[in-house]
C-alpha positions as MATLAB code, in Angstrom:
seq = 'MAIEDNIILKALLRERVRLSAGIWAVVRETHATEEIYQDVIVKALANRSKINDEKHLLAWARRTGRNLAIDHLRRHRDRCVVLEESTLDLLQEGLRERESDELDNRLDALHLCLDKLPGRTREVLDLRYGKGLKGTKVAEMMNRTVDAIYQVLSRAHHSLKGCIENQLANLGTRSTSDSQGEGAK';
ca = [
      19.099   -2.714  -11.058;
      16.850   -2.102   -8.041;
      15.681    1.375   -7.206;
      16.909    2.824   -3.891;
      14.610    3.192   -0.865;
      15.124    6.954   -0.590;
      14.149    7.443   -4.255;
      11.018    5.339   -3.707;
      10.015    7.330   -0.642;
      10.721   10.736   -2.196;
       8.795    9.906   -5.376;
       5.795    8.428   -3.586;
       5.623   11.295   -1.110;
       5.919   13.842   -3.928;
       3.086   12.087   -5.809;
       0.966   11.539   -2.683;
      -1.918   13.760   -3.793;
      -2.198   12.174   -7.235;
      -1.876    8.618   -5.944;
      -4.383    9.283   -3.164;
      -6.806   10.886   -5.634;
      -6.700    7.752   -7.787;
      -7.337    5.545   -4.759;
     -10.067    7.821   -3.410;
     -11.827    7.770   -6.794;
     -12.302    4.030   -6.246;
     -13.025    3.732   -2.491;
     -14.514    7.196   -1.750;
     -13.391    6.909    1.855;
     -10.655    9.072    3.385;
      -9.392    6.615    6.013;
      -9.319    3.714    3.572;
      -7.507    5.906    1.047;
      -4.775    6.736    3.580;
      -4.355    3.087    4.606;
      -4.135    1.952    0.996;
      -1.634    4.712    0.153;
       0.545    3.550    3.056;
       0.225   -0.056    1.843;
       1.443    1.068   -1.585;
       4.591    2.520    0.041;
       5.227   -0.674    2.030;
       4.723   -2.844   -1.062;
       6.987   -0.596   -3.151;
       9.784   -0.940   -0.602;
       9.251   -4.705   -0.422;
       9.301   -4.998   -4.234;
      12.117   -2.532   -4.955;
      14.164   -5.219   -6.715;
      11.424   -5.483   -9.368;
      11.197   -1.719   -9.985;
      13.583   -0.297  -12.591;
      13.341    3.470  -12.192;
      11.122    6.302  -10.984;
       8.836    6.277  -14.039;
       8.277    2.540  -13.624;
       7.711    3.074   -9.882;
       4.961    5.652  -10.421;
       3.139    3.515  -12.991;
       3.483    0.521  -10.656;
       2.228    2.577   -7.676;
      -0.858    3.821   -9.567;
      -1.745    0.290  -10.624;
      -1.033   -1.185   -7.192;
      -3.065    1.530   -5.464;
      -5.970    0.875   -7.760;
      -5.759   -2.895   -7.250;
      -5.566   -2.509   -3.474;
      -8.569   -0.164   -3.604;
     -10.556   -2.721   -5.592;
      -9.557   -5.429   -3.099;
     -10.725   -3.148   -0.273;
     -14.109   -2.739   -1.983;
     -14.441   -6.491   -2.462;
     -13.679   -7.121    1.220;
     -16.282   -4.515    2.206;
     -18.802   -5.313   -0.514;
     -21.725   -4.983    1.874;
     -20.805   -1.350    2.598;
     -19.651   -0.281   -0.876;
     -20.797   -0.081   -4.449;
     -18.137   -1.587   -6.720;
     -17.667   -0.072  -10.169;
     -16.892   -2.178  -13.208;
     -13.221   -2.506  -14.178;
     -13.855   -0.689  -17.486;
     -15.445    2.230  -15.614;
     -12.434    2.430  -13.320;
     -10.144    2.442  -16.385;
     -12.077    5.402  -17.801;
     -11.886    7.279  -14.484;
      -8.143    6.636  -14.240;
      -7.549    7.853  -17.803;
      -9.674   10.951  -17.180;
      -7.675   11.765  -14.047;
      -4.399   11.385  -15.959;
      -5.572   13.648  -18.803;
      -6.844   16.298  -16.382;
      -3.621   16.234  -14.378;
      -1.608   16.568  -17.582;
      -3.718   19.500  -18.840;
      -3.545   21.255  -15.466;
       0.213   20.790  -15.270;
       0.670   22.097  -18.828;
      -1.487   25.144  -18.021;
       0.469   25.841  -14.816;
       3.814   25.520  -16.608;
       2.673   27.841  -19.392;
       1.474   30.372  -16.803;
       4.759   30.082  -14.883;
       6.861   30.744  -17.992;
       4.717   33.699  -18.994;
       4.906   35.158  -15.479;
       8.664   34.601  -15.217;
       9.096   36.584  -18.429;
       7.271   39.518  -16.801;
       9.705   39.734  -13.873;
      12.552   42.267  -13.908;
      15.910   40.938  -15.133;
      17.650   41.134  -11.728;
      14.807   39.207  -10.081;
      14.980   36.493  -12.761;
      18.734   36.345  -12.228;
      18.273   35.802   -8.466;
      15.652   33.107   -9.131;
      17.926   31.388  -11.637;
      20.891   31.362   -9.273;
      18.815   30.179   -6.314;
      16.571   27.590   -8.010;
      18.037   26.988  -11.455;
      21.576   26.525  -10.222;
      20.563   25.414   -6.712;
      22.797   27.891   -4.891;
      22.178   28.820   -1.270;
      20.953   32.335   -0.478;
      24.309   33.242    1.057;
      26.145   32.289   -2.140;
      23.656   34.227   -4.308;
      24.126   37.284   -2.067;
      27.888   36.975   -2.344;
      27.798   36.622   -6.142;
      25.462   39.593   -6.565;
      27.243   41.731   -3.982;
      24.044   42.074   -1.901;
      23.105   41.169    1.649;
      21.495   37.818    2.364;
      18.456   39.662    3.706;
      18.133   41.602    0.446;
      18.250   38.357   -1.570;
      15.554   36.772    0.597;
      13.413   39.880    0.192;
      13.791   39.640   -3.600;
      12.838   35.950   -3.440;
       9.842   36.662   -1.220;
       8.562   39.399   -3.518;
       9.149   37.163   -6.549;
       7.197   34.288   -4.952;
       4.325   36.614   -4.116;
       4.340   38.170   -7.582;
       4.521   34.798   -9.342;
       1.713   33.368   -7.213;
      -0.611   36.236   -8.084;
       0.354   36.241  -11.746;
      -0.083   32.462  -12.122;
      -3.466   32.558  -10.388;
      -4.579   35.353  -12.741;
      -3.322   33.482  -15.804;
      -5.126   30.297  -14.751;
      -8.313   32.226  -13.937;
      -8.190   33.907  -17.365;
      -7.624   30.533  -19.002;
     -10.604   29.109  -17.099;
     -12.762   32.044  -18.151;
     -11.706   31.646  -21.787;
     -12.313   27.866  -21.690;
     -15.768   28.373  -20.211;
     -16.696   31.063  -22.728;
     -15.219   29.002  -25.577;
     -17.286   25.961  -24.652;
     -20.412   28.119  -24.191;
     -19.795   29.701  -27.579;
     -19.487   26.281  -29.208;
     -22.794   25.188  -27.704;
     -24.526   28.276  -29.060;
     -23.458   27.607  -32.664;
];
């Protein structure tokens, strides 16, 4: 069954930074990266009948973006240095591993920081984001004003942002000191 246009667009827009990073790693040119990214969207829409689901779409988009980037380099060979296919494979794999590690670290930091929030704040966050309720409904359920709920959400966002940044900075400091310690052994 073909994937719907709106699912294609939402997924590719959500993954824009990652897809563009993969393309840019090949072409190293901002304007070309943007054009190729847009071509990936057009091709995805044109080939929607061949794409099964979102996971398949994203794998297809990464591969298509890379292939279009290589084609761009071949067309502009006089202006560009083209890397070997095996080198591009290694770069792509390295990007995927780094993205996965960064996402895991961010999720771990988020969970740790959520646990530090007061119970009522976590409850508001769960109702608003976990259950997807509108602020007015959350206010009604908690017998609070809408303004009060939005203030709780704003403070929670600010608190989580700071906490996550601290957690990631501490993780970076530990990773750096760990790798320096290993080198000293």
